[in-house]
Each structure stands twice: as C-alpha cells, then as structure tokens.
C-alpha positions in Angstrom: 9.4 7.0 -17.4 7.4 4.8 -14.9 7.5 5.4 -11.2 10.1 3.1 -9.6 8.2 1.3 -6.8 9.1 -0.9 -3.8 6.7 -3.0 -1.9 7.2 -3.8 1.8 5.6 -7.1 3.0 4.9 -9.9 0.5 1.7 -11.2 1.9 -1.9 -11.4 0.6 -2.3 -7.6 0.3 0.9 -7.0 -1.6 0.0 -9.8 -4.0 -3.1 -7.8 -5.1 -0.9 -4.7 -5.7 1.7 -6.8 -7.6 -0.9 -8.4 -9.9 -2.1 -4.9 -11.0 1.2 -3.0 -11.1 2.9 -5.4 -13.4 0.3 -4.5 -16.0 0.5 -0.8 -15.5 2.9 1.2 -17.7 3.0 4.1 -15.2 4.6 2.0 -12.5 7.5 -0.5 -12.3 8.0 -2.6 -9.2 11.7 -2.9 -8.8 12.0 -4.2 -5.3 10.1 -6.1 -2.6 10.9 -6.7 1.0 9.7 -9.1 3.6 11.0 -10.3 7.0 10.5 -13.8 5.6 13.2 -13.8 2.9 11.6 -16.7 1.1 8.4 -14.7 0.7 10.3 -11.8 -0.9 12.2 -14.2 -3.1 9.0 -15.9 -4.2 7.3 -12.6 -5.1 10.4 -11.4 -6.9 10.5 -14.6 -9.0 6.8 -14.7 -9.7 6.6 -11.0 -10.8 10.1 -10.8 -12.3 11.2 -8.1 -9.8 14.9 -7.3 -9.9 15.6 -6.8 -6.2 14.4 -8.4 -3.0 15.3 -7.5 0.6 14.8 -9.0 4.0 13.7 -5.8 5.6 12.2 -2.4 4.9 15.4 -0.6 5.9 17.4 -2.1 3.1 14.7 -1.5 0.6 14.4 2.2 1.6 18.2 2.6 1.1 17.8 1.7 -2.6 18.2 5.0 -4.4 16.2 3.9 -7.4 13.0 3.6 -5.5 10.8 6.7 -5.7 7.6 5.3 -4.0 6.8 2.6 -1.5 3.6 0.5 -0.9 3.4 -0.3 2.8 1.3 -3.5 2.9 2.3 -4.2 6.5 -0.2 -4.5 9.4 -1.4 -1.1 10.8 0.3 -1.7 14.2 3.8 -1.5 12.7 3.0 0.8 9.8 3.6 4.2 11.3 7.3 3.7 12.2 8.0 2.4 8.7 6.0 5.2 7.1 8.0 7.8 9.1 11.3 6.2 8.0 10.0 6.1 4.4 9.2 9.8 4.5 12.6 10.6 6.1 14.2 8.8 3.2 12.4 11.1 0.8 10.1 8.6 -0.8 6.3 8.8 -1.6 4.0 6.3 0.2 0.8 4.3 -0.5 -0.6 3.2 2.9 -3.0 0.3 3.1 -6.1 0.9 5.2 -6.3 1.7 8.0 -3.5 4.2 7.6 -2.6 4.0 11.3 -4.1 2.9 14.6 -4.6 6.5 16.0 -5.1 10.1 15.0 -1.7 10.8 16.7 0.0 8.5 14.3 -1.6 10.2 11.3 -0.5 13.6 12.7 3.1 12.3 13.1 3.2 11.1 9.4 1.7 14.4 8.3 4.4 16.4 10.1 7.1 14.5 8.2 5.4 14.5 4.8 6.6 17.9 3.5 6.2 17.9 -0.3 5.9 14.1 -0.7 2.7 12.3 -1.7 1.1 10.1 0.9 -1.9 8.2 -0.4 -4.1 6.0 1.7 -6.7 3.4 1.2 -5.8 2.0 -2.1 -8.1 2.6 -5.1 -7.1 -0.5 -7.0 -10.8 -1.4 -7.3 -11.9 2.0 -8.7 -12.9 0.6 -12.0 -14.8 -2.5 -10.6 -18.5 -2.5 -11.3 -19.5 -2.0 -7.7 -17.2 1.0 -7.3 -18.5 2.6 -10.5 -22.1 2.2 -9.3 -21.2 3.9 -6.0 -19.4 6.7 -7.7 -22.3 7.3 -10.1 -24.7 7.3 -7.1 -22.6 10.0 -5.4 -22.2 12.1 -8.6 -26.0 12.0 -9.2 -26.7 13.2 -5.6 -28.5 10.0 -4.5 -26.7 10.1 -1.2 -27.0 13.9 -0.5 -24.3 16.5 -0.6 -20.9 16.9 1.1 -19.7 13.3 0.6 -16.0 13.1 0.2 -15.2 9.4 0.6 -17.0 6.2 -0.3 -15.6 3.0 0.9 -16.8 -0.4 -0.4 -15.0 -3.5 0.8 -15.2 -6.1 -1.9 -12.7 -8.5 -0.6 -13.0 -11.8 1.2 -10.2 -12.8 3.5 -7.9 -15.2 1.6 -7.7 -18.7 3.0 -3.9 -18.3 3.2 -4.0 -15.1 5.2 -2.2 -15.7 8.5 -4.1 -13.1 10.4 -2.3 -10.3 12.2 -4.9 -8.9 14.6 -2.2 -8.4 17.3 -0.3 -6.1 14.9 -3.4 -4.1 13.8 -4.0 -6.2 10.7 -7.6 -6.7 9.4 -8.7 -4.0 11.8 
C-alpha cells in the first residue's frame, strides 16, 4: 500500500514534488494545503488529489495522512515541522531544513521513531547527480564525503520570492 502523503504549500517547490509523486506507485498524495485556498484547489484539481485544506493544521488533523512534505519557506518551517511531529507524521523538509542549528535540535528532540528527511533527492537519477555520485564512489573527491549537493534548478519566473520568510536562502 502506498504511503499516504500530504503537501503543505502549493507553490513552485511543491509542484516539482507533485509532478513526480503522481507517477510513483510507492506514494499517493491525498491532500494539499495552502493559505491561498485557490492555490490548494488548483493543485488538487491538476493532480487529482482528493482533499485540499486552507492551512497546515487542518491537513495534519487528517488521520489518513502518514507523511507530509513541508514545501514552505524555511523561516516558518520549524513550527510546522514540530506540529507535524507532534501529530505523529513523517516529514520531508525542503532545504534548508531550518534557519538555525537550534531549530534543527528542536525538531530532533520531537522526532522519536518518526522519519525526518531533508533536502529532497528528487533529482537523484538526473545525469548530473549520477556523475557526481560516480565521482564520489570512485574516490575522485577523497574520502569521508557524506553529502554531495548539486543545485540544478533555475528560479521559476512565477516564483513570488520569500526572502523575508527564509525562502531561497
């Protein structure tokens, strides 16, 4: 049975997740939430998602949801992540995961047995990511490397920009 997924914030970032998750048999997006109700409704209609909410609190109350993608700006992410963990749900955080080490520690304290993943790997099978992974595996970059990050995105022309909330940090 696929993981029942909810996505909070229906902007540019969540659209990338939605495009890929609708094709994945391991995940079923069953709800989206956005403070702009029209954005949640548009995403629900476009991707044939059964439920849409006007806020994260209502989405988190949905007992069917097992995991949540928090595609919100980093400046508001920690409080929503903590509430998500308190509701017993798994989380995928977009990067950066938070705006400080203290926020990360706060989330870690609430995590318990739940999975908290960060820095989405939706491009893991893209050619540039495969070349980077192969370079690491062959030792071209030395030893002890644990993380390789390649940013292969251009800012979408319709991205409103959320620097004041920690977005696009």
